A tleap script that builds the chain and sets N, CA, C and O, in Angstrom:
source leaprc.protein.ff14SB
mol = sequence {
  NMET TRP LYS PHE THR ARG HIE ALA VAL GLU
  ARG MET LYS GLU ARG GLY TYR LEU GLU THR
  ASP VAL LEU GLN VAL LEU GLU GLY ASP VAL
  PRO ALA LEU VAL TYR PRO SER PRO ARG GLU
  GLU THR VAL ASP LEU TYR PHE GLY ASN ALA
  GLY GLY LYS PHE MET MET ILE PRO VAL ASP
  ARG GLU LYS GLU THR ILE ILE THR VAL ARG
  PRO MET ARG LYS LYS GLU LYS ALA VAL TYR
  ASN LYS GLU VAL GLY HIE GLU LYS CLYS
}
set mol.1.N position { 134.938 28.238 121.775 }
set mol.1.CA position { 134.096 29.144 122.086 }
set mol.1.C position { 134.285 30.722 120.700 }
set mol.1.O position { 135.359 31.226 120.372 }
set mol.2.N position { 133.225 31.034 120.302 }
set mol.2.CA position { 133.259 32.011 119.498 }
set mol.2.C position { 133.350 33.568 120.149 }
set mol.2.O position { 132.918 33.784 121.281 }
set mol.3.N position { 133.874 34.486 119.434 }
set mol.3.CA position { 134.120 35.813 120.118 }
set mol.3.C position { 133.648 37.042 118.877 }
set mol.3.O position { 133.914 36.754 117.710 }
set mol.4.N position { 133.129 38.050 119.093 }
set mol.4.CA position { 132.605 38.707 118.140 }
set mol.4.C position { 133.132 40.291 118.072 }
set mol.4.O position { 132.628 41.012 118.933 }
set mol.5.N position { 133.999 40.872 117.238 }
set mol.5.CA position { 134.793 41.916 117.346 }
set mol.5.C position { 133.409 42.817 116.908 }
set mol.5.O position { 132.330 42.678 116.331 }
set mol.6.N position { 134.483 44.149 117.815 }
set mol.6.CA position { 133.566 45.143 118.224 }
set mol.6.C position { 133.013 45.859 116.347 }
set mol.6.O position { 132.128 46.689 116.141 }
set mol.7.N position { 133.917 45.157 115.272 }
set mol.7.CA position { 132.615 45.459 114.410 }
set mol.7.C position { 132.232 45.063 113.667 }
set mol.7.O position { 131.696 45.477 112.638 }
set mol.8.N position { 132.627 43.412 114.404 }
set mol.8.CA position { 131.124 42.651 113.813 }
set mol.8.C position { 129.966 42.995 114.706 }
set mol.8.O position { 128.789 43.075 114.354 }
set mol.9.N position { 130.263 43.113 115.437 }
set mol.9.CA position { 128.969 43.794 116.224 }
set mol.9.C position { 128.273 44.433 116.174 }
set mol.9.O position { 127.123 44.327 116.601 }
set mol.10.N position { 128.980 45.682 115.394 }
set mol.10.CA position { 128.085 46.579 114.743 }
set mol.10.C position { 127.871 46.664 113.206 }
set mol.10.O position { 126.853 47.319 112.981 }
set mol.11.N position { 128.295 46.359 112.411 }
set mol.11.CA position { 128.280 45.491 111.759 }
set mol.11.C position { 126.256 44.934 111.416 }
set mol.11.O position { 125.388 45.451 110.713 }
set mol.12.N position { 126.254 43.636 112.370 }
set mol.12.CA position { 125.197 42.909 112.719 }
set mol.12.C position { 124.258 44.185 113.094 }
set mol.12.O position { 123.293 44.318 112.340 }
set mol.13.N position { 124.400 45.258 114.259 }
set mol.13.CA position { 123.090 45.477 114.059 }
set mol.13.C position { 123.065 46.277 112.708 }
set mol.13.O position { 121.990 46.279 112.108 }
set mol.14.N position { 124.295 47.069 112.071 }
set mol.14.CA position { 123.663 47.686 111.090 }
set mol.14.C position { 122.775 46.871 110.167 }
set mol.14.O position { 121.841 47.441 109.603 }
set mol.15.N position { 122.919 46.040 110.042 }
set mol.15.CA position { 122.312 45.456 108.776 }
set mol.15.C position { 121.389 44.000 109.376 }
set mol.15.O position { 120.867 43.045 108.801 }
set mol.16.N position { 121.527 44.448 110.914 }
set mol.16.CA position { 119.627 43.257 111.660 }
set mol.16.C position { 120.302 41.625 110.995 }
set mol.16.O position { 119.897 41.046 109.987 }
set mol.17.N position { 121.356 41.202 111.875 }
set mol.17.CA position { 121.427 40.442 111.453 }
set mol.17.C position { 121.827 39.977 113.210 }
set mol.17.O position { 122.707 40.635 113.764 }
set mol.18.N position { 120.978 38.584 114.163 }
set mol.18.CA position { 121.181 38.194 115.076 }
set mol.18.C position { 122.319 37.108 115.636 }
set mol.18.O position { 122.823 36.348 114.809 }
set mol.19.N position { 122.619 37.051 116.672 }
set mol.19.CA position { 124.026 36.471 116.835 }
set mol.19.C position { 123.385 35.378 117.230 }
set mol.19.O position { 123.906 34.412 116.673 }
set mol.20.N position { 122.639 35.108 117.815 }
set mol.20.CA position { 121.739 33.309 117.010 }
set mol.20.C position { 121.525 33.070 116.173 }
set mol.20.O position { 120.631 32.223 116.174 }
set mol.21.N position { 122.045 33.497 114.689 }
set mol.21.CA position { 121.586 33.424 113.267 }
set mol.21.C position { 123.290 32.845 113.649 }
set mol.21.O position { 123.667 31.735 114.025 }
set mol.22.N position { 123.911 33.855 113.427 }
set mol.22.CA position { 125.431 33.625 113.247 }
set mol.22.C position { 126.089 32.419 113.682 }
set mol.22.O position { 126.871 31.729 113.029 }
set mol.23.N position { 125.579 32.204 115.155 }
set mol.23.CA position { 126.725 30.914 115.695 }
set mol.23.C position { 125.864 29.840 114.958 }
set mol.23.O position { 126.454 28.825 114.587 }
set mol.24.N position { 124.447 29.967 114.695 }
set mol.24.CA position { 123.530 28.799 113.490 }
set mol.24.C position { 124.848 28.667 112.649 }
set mol.24.O position { 125.558 27.717 112.978 }
set mol.25.N position { 125.176 29.238 111.902 }
set mol.25.CA position { 125.999 28.948 110.696 }
set mol.25.C position { 127.409 28.657 110.995 }
set mol.25.O position { 127.952 27.897 110.194 }
set mol.26.N position { 127.952 28.989 111.738 }
set mol.26.CA position { 129.050 28.713 112.632 }
set mol.26.C position { 129.339 27.294 112.775 }
set mol.26.O position { 130.118 26.555 112.175 }
set mol.27.N position { 128.508 27.102 113.729 }
set mol.27.CA position { 128.146 25.720 114.739 }
set mol.27.C position { 127.531 24.622 114.098 }
set mol.27.O position { 127.006 23.602 114.546 }
set mol.28.N position { 127.772 25.196 112.553 }
set mol.28.CA position { 126.675 23.687 111.468 }
set mol.28.C position { 125.003 23.493 111.667 }
set mol.28.O position { 124.348 22.677 111.018 }
set mol.29.N position { 124.414 24.446 112.741 }
set mol.29.CA position { 123.063 24.086 113.173 }
set mol.29.C position { 122.086 24.168 111.509 }
set mol.29.O position { 120.972 23.701 111.273 }
set mol.30.N position { 122.921 24.855 110.685 }
set mol.30.CA position { 122.092 25.346 109.052 }
set mol.30.C position { 123.265 24.580 108.344 }
set mol.30.O position { 124.313 24.239 108.893 }
set mol.31.N position { 122.869 24.336 106.854 }
set mol.31.CA position { 123.495 24.539 105.979 }
set mol.31.C position { 124.987 25.131 105.646 }
set mol.31.O position { 124.670 26.239 105.213 }
set mol.32.N position { 126.362 25.083 105.582 }
set mol.32.CA position { 127.195 25.983 105.434 }
set mol.32.C position { 128.320 25.756 104.476 }
set mol.32.O position { 129.009 24.747 104.326 }
set mol.33.N position { 128.353 26.714 103.962 }
set mol.33.CA position { 129.801 26.006 103.344 }
set mol.33.C position { 130.577 27.052 103.580 }
set mol.33.O position { 130.407 28.257 103.761 }
set mol.34.N position { 132.016 25.863 103.510 }
set mol.34.CA position { 133.168 26.593 104.188 }
set mol.34.C position { 134.020 26.804 103.230 }
set mol.34.O position { 134.097 25.991 102.309 }
set mol.35.N position { 135.023 28.222 103.275 }
set mol.35.CA position { 136.067 28.121 102.297 }
set mol.35.C position { 137.358 28.721 102.527 }
set mol.35.O position { 137.118 29.858 102.931 }
set mol.36.N position { 138.807 28.510 102.470 }
set mol.36.CA position { 139.191 29.175 103.347 }
set mol.36.C position { 139.979 30.393 102.448 }
set mol.36.O position { 140.227 30.306 101.246 }
set mol.37.N position { 140.239 31.304 103.141 }
set mol.37.CA position { 140.218 33.154 102.722 }
set mol.37.C position { 141.327 33.309 101.811 }
set mol.37.O position { 142.484 33.070 102.156 }
set mol.38.N position { 140.923 33.803 100.365 }
set mol.38.CA position { 141.876 33.750 98.953 }
set mol.38.C position { 143.328 34.272 99.828 }
set mol.38.O position { 144.504 34.027 99.561 }
set mol.39.N position { 142.542 35.353 101.348 }
set mol.39.CA position { 144.203 36.917 101.165 }
set mol.39.C position { 144.678 36.459 102.395 }
set mol.39.O position { 145.838 36.684 102.742 }
set mol.40.N position { 143.546 35.566 103.385 }
set mol.40.CA position { 144.298 35.782 105.046 }
set mol.40.C position { 144.819 33.966 105.094 }
set mol.40.O position { 144.247 32.963 104.667 }
set mol.41.N position { 145.787 34.099 105.621 }
set mol.41.CA position { 145.753 31.970 105.694 }
set mol.41.C position { 145.266 32.266 107.260 }
set mol.41.O position { 146.327 32.545 107.818 }
set mol.42.N position { 144.634 32.316 107.854 }
set mol.42.CA position { 144.402 31.754 109.263 }
set mol.42.C position { 142.242 32.102 109.404 }
set mol.42.O position { 141.390 31.855 110.257 }
set mol.43.N position { 142.245 32.745 108.066 }
set mol.43.CA position { 141.097 33.245 107.918 }
set mol.43.C position { 140.077 32.213 107.188 }
set mol.43.O position { 140.609 31.807 106.154 }
set mol.44.N position { 138.606 31.575 107.412 }
set mol.44.CA position { 137.661 31.139 106.774 }
set mol.44.C position { 136.489 32.012 106.807 }
set mol.44.O position { 136.175 32.895 107.605 }
set mol.45.N position { 135.833 31.500 105.608 }
set mol.45.CA position { 134.796 32.443 104.484 }
set mol.45.C position { 133.420 31.030 105.050 }
set mol.45.O position { 133.204 29.857 104.744 }
set mol.46.N position { 132.673 32.263 106.186 }
set mol.46.CA position { 131.316 30.720 106.345 }
set mol.46.C position { 130.494 31.378 105.526 }
set mol.46.O position { 130.427 32.605 105.587 }
set mol.47.N position { 129.865 30.764 104.775 }
set mol.47.CA position { 127.782 30.708 103.970 }
set mol.47.C position { 127.376 30.249 104.358 }
set mol.47.O position { 127.552 29.040 104.511 }
set mol.48.N position { 126.258 31.160 104.929 }
set mol.48.CA position { 124.490 30.319 105.332 }
set mol.48.C position { 123.632 31.098 105.311 }
set mol.48.O position { 123.547 32.322 105.213 }
set mol.49.N position { 123.026 30.343 105.404 }
set mol.49.CA position { 121.253 31.277 105.760 }
set mol.49.C position { 120.889 30.827 106.466 }
set mol.49.O position { 120.809 29.599 106.484 }
set mol.50.N position { 120.339 31.852 107.737 }
set mol.50.CA position { 119.597 31.606 109.190 }
set mol.50.C position { 119.017 32.371 109.292 }
set mol.50.O position { 119.260 33.489 108.838 }
set mol.51.N position { 117.612 31.916 110.202 }
set mol.51.CA position { 116.618 32.901 109.855 }
set mol.51.C position { 116.514 34.055 108.793 }
set mol.51.O position { 116.305 35.255 108.967 }
set mol.52.N position { 116.716 33.350 107.666 }
set mol.52.CA position { 115.832 34.466 106.672 }
set mol.52.C position { 116.845 34.661 105.804 }
set mol.52.O position { 116.654 34.337 104.632 }
set mol.53.N position { 118.176 35.250 106.218 }
set mol.53.CA position { 118.926 35.579 105.805 }
set mol.53.C position { 120.151 35.266 105.004 }
set mol.53.O position { 120.826 34.430 105.605 }
set mol.54.N position { 120.625 35.591 103.992 }
set mol.54.CA position { 122.015 34.929 103.311 }
set mol.54.C position { 122.995 35.633 104.229 }
set mol.54.O position { 122.589 36.544 104.951 }
set mol.55.N position { 124.318 35.241 104.239 }
set mol.55.CA position { 125.067 35.594 105.032 }
set mol.55.C position { 126.512 34.888 105.167 }
set mol.55.O position { 126.667 33.722 105.528 }
set mol.56.N position { 127.682 35.904 104.772 }
set mol.56.CA position { 128.764 35.358 104.535 }
set mol.56.C position { 129.971 36.165 105.690 }
set mol.56.O position { 130.534 37.249 105.538 }
set mol.57.N position { 130.110 34.997 107.049 }
set mol.57.CA position { 130.875 35.130 108.001 }
set mol.57.C position { 132.400 34.740 107.577 }
set mol.57.O position { 132.746 33.589 107.311 }
set mol.58.N position { 133.266 35.889 107.555 }
set mol.58.CA position { 134.488 35.671 108.052 }
set mol.58.C position { 135.024 35.874 109.383 }
set mol.58.O position { 134.822 36.793 110.176 }
set mol.59.N position { 135.955 34.539 109.501 }
set mol.59.CA position { 136.139 34.473 111.130 }
set mol.59.C position { 138.017 33.556 110.712 }
set mol.59.O position { 138.681 33.030 109.820 }
set mol.60.N position { 138.015 33.885 111.917 }
set mol.60.CA position { 140.221 34.084 112.310 }
set mol.60.C position { 139.758 33.169 113.055 }
set mol.60.O position { 139.182 33.255 114.139 }
set mol.61.N position { 140.268 31.512 111.888 }
set mol.61.CA position { 139.568 30.581 113.157 }
set mol.61.C position { 140.474 30.190 114.279 }
set mol.61.O position { 139.765 29.720 115.168 }
set mol.62.N position { 141.931 30.177 114.678 }
set mol.62.CA position { 142.861 30.361 115.944 }
set mol.62.C position { 142.699 31.207 116.292 }
set mol.62.O position { 143.362 31.247 117.328 }
set mol.63.N position { 142.114 32.268 116.148 }
set mol.63.CA position { 141.170 33.692 117.465 }
set mol.63.C position { 140.087 32.871 117.640 }
set mol.63.O position { 140.014 32.767 118.864 }
set mol.64.N position { 139.256 32.264 117.186 }
set mol.64.CA position { 137.869 32.089 117.037 }
set mol.64.C position { 137.328 32.835 117.206 }
set mol.64.O position { 136.326 32.825 117.921 }
set mol.65.N position { 137.944 34.130 116.392 }
set mol.65.CA position { 137.090 35.100 116.488 }
set mol.65.C position { 136.086 35.993 115.118 }
set mol.65.O position { 136.458 36.426 114.028 }
set mol.66.N position { 134.781 35.995 115.757 }
set mol.66.CA position { 134.171 36.492 114.157 }
set mol.66.C position { 134.784 38.209 113.975 }
set mol.66.O position { 134.894 39.107 114.810 }
set mol.67.N position { 135.175 38.149 112.168 }
set mol.67.CA position { 135.483 39.488 111.907 }
set mol.67.C position { 134.704 40.573 111.370 }
set mol.67.O position { 135.019 41.761 111.309 }
set mol.68.N position { 133.479 39.922 110.928 }
set mol.68.CA position { 132.281 40.741 110.542 }
set mol.68.C position { 131.502 39.986 109.413 }
set mol.68.O position { 132.001 39.299 108.522 }
set mol.69.N position { 129.979 40.293 109.662 }
set mol.69.CA position { 129.112 39.427 108.963 }
set mol.69.C position { 128.948 40.593 107.676 }
set mol.69.O position { 129.329 41.755 107.534 }
set mol.70.N position { 128.133 39.574 106.794 }
set mol.70.CA position { 127.745 40.758 105.113 }
set mol.70.C position { 126.641 39.970 104.865 }
set mol.70.O position { 126.386 38.855 105.320 }
set mol.71.N position { 125.745 40.946 103.774 }
set mol.71.CA position { 125.175 39.677 103.048 }
set mol.71.C position { 125.694 39.012 102.355 }
set mol.71.O position { 126.919 39.064 102.469 }
set mol.72.N position { 125.161 38.053 101.296 }
set mol.72.CA position { 125.839 37.222 100.393 }
set mol.72.C position { 125.375 37.717 98.993 }
set mol.72.O position { 124.242 37.718 98.514 }
set mol.73.N position { 126.667 38.179 98.416 }
set mol.73.CA position { 126.240 38.613 97.250 }
set mol.73.C position { 125.379 38.057 96.097 }
set mol.73.O position { 124.741 37.014 96.247 }
set mol.74.N position { 125.368 38.561 95.273 }
set mol.74.CA position { 124.268 37.555 94.194 }
set mol.74.C position { 125.233 36.184 93.693 }
set mol.74.O position { 124.921 35.045 94.042 }
set mol.75.N position { 126.125 36.395 93.055 }
set mol.75.CA position { 126.762 35.396 92.575 }
set mol.75.C position { 127.455 33.949 93.864 }
set mol.75.O position { 127.737 32.766 93.669 }
set mol.76.N position { 127.496 34.838 95.134 }
set mol.76.CA position { 127.751 33.780 96.317 }
set mol.76.C position { 126.577 32.997 96.576 }
set mol.76.O position { 126.728 31.795 96.794 }
set mol.77.N position { 125.144 33.626 96.586 }
set mol.77.CA position { 123.703 33.193 97.472 }
set mol.77.C position { 123.380 31.993 95.773 }
set mol.77.O position { 122.546 31.089 95.815 }
set mol.78.N position { 124.262 32.305 94.425 }
set mol.78.CA position { 123.568 31.586 93.829 }
set mol.78.C position { 124.704 29.954 94.117 }
set mol.78.O position { 124.337 28.897 93.603 }
set mol.79.N position { 125.787 30.002 94.819 }
set mol.79.CA position { 126.944 29.102 94.462 }
set mol.79.C position { 125.967 28.218 95.661 }
set mol.79.O position { 125.531 27.071 95.560 }
set mol.80.N position { 125.826 29.093 96.683 }
set mol.80.CA position { 125.189 28.700 97.758 }
set mol.80.C position { 124.409 27.585 97.692 }
set mol.80.O position { 124.587 26.486 98.217 }
set mol.81.N position { 123.523 27.979 96.989 }
set mol.81.CA position { 121.900 27.952 96.463 }
set mol.81.C position { 122.378 26.302 95.513 }
set mol.81.O position { 121.925 25.248 95.962 }
set mol.82.N position { 123.018 26.282 94.618 }
set mol.82.CA position { 123.530 25.166 94.108 }
set mol.82.C position { 124.015 24.174 95.173 }
set mol.82.O position { 123.310 23.266 95.615 }
set mol.83.N position { 125.250 24.417 95.540 }
set mol.83.CA position { 125.883 23.454 96.320 }
set mol.83.C position { 125.087 22.578 97.251 }
set mol.83.O position { 125.135 21.352 97.155 }
set mol.84.N position { 124.116 23.403 98.448 }
set mol.84.CA position { 123.252 22.983 99.469 }
set mol.84.C position { 121.985 22.881 98.635 }
set mol.84.O position { 121.064 22.388 99.287 }
set mol.85.N position { 121.756 23.113 97.735 }
set mol.85.CA position { 120.654 22.173 97.274 }
set mol.85.C position { 119.130 23.574 97.399 }
set mol.85.O position { 118.003 23.474 96.915 }
set mol.86.N position { 119.501 24.308 97.916 }
set mol.86.CA position { 118.029 25.709 98.231 }
set mol.86.C position { 117.367 26.034 97.088 }
set mol.86.O position { 118.218 26.153 96.206 }
set mol.87.N position { 116.235 26.244 96.641 }
set mol.87.CA position { 116.111 27.123 96.247 }
set mol.87.C position { 115.950 28.453 96.092 }
set mol.87.O position { 115.355 29.031 97.001 }
set mol.88.N position { 116.412 29.225 94.966 }
set mol.88.CA position { 116.806 30.394 94.774 }
set mol.88.C position { 116.041 31.809 95.466 }
set mol.88.O position { 115.252 32.411 94.736 }
set mol.89.N position { 116.235 32.226 96.595 }
set mol.89.CA position { 115.332 33.421 97.088 }
set mol.89.C position { 115.534 34.518 96.439 }
set mol.89.O position { 114.894 35.531 96.724 }
savepdb mol mol.pdb
quit
């Protein structure tokens, strides 16, 4: 069961992300790419599109904690679209 940090909840509210959309990405309900963080050994980076929003979600997999949620950067979105096979939006 995923836990949201206070920071994640605050950023989601600021950026207009819904908890249900974030969980769709993390639980595999929508296509997602997952990469290990180059900086933190226990962190994975999830890239997905839910609710019409492209997002990047760093999570601590050992603590099952969502660290934050932010929009995908332009290059991240291009890689996501290429890998997942979606048209660029």
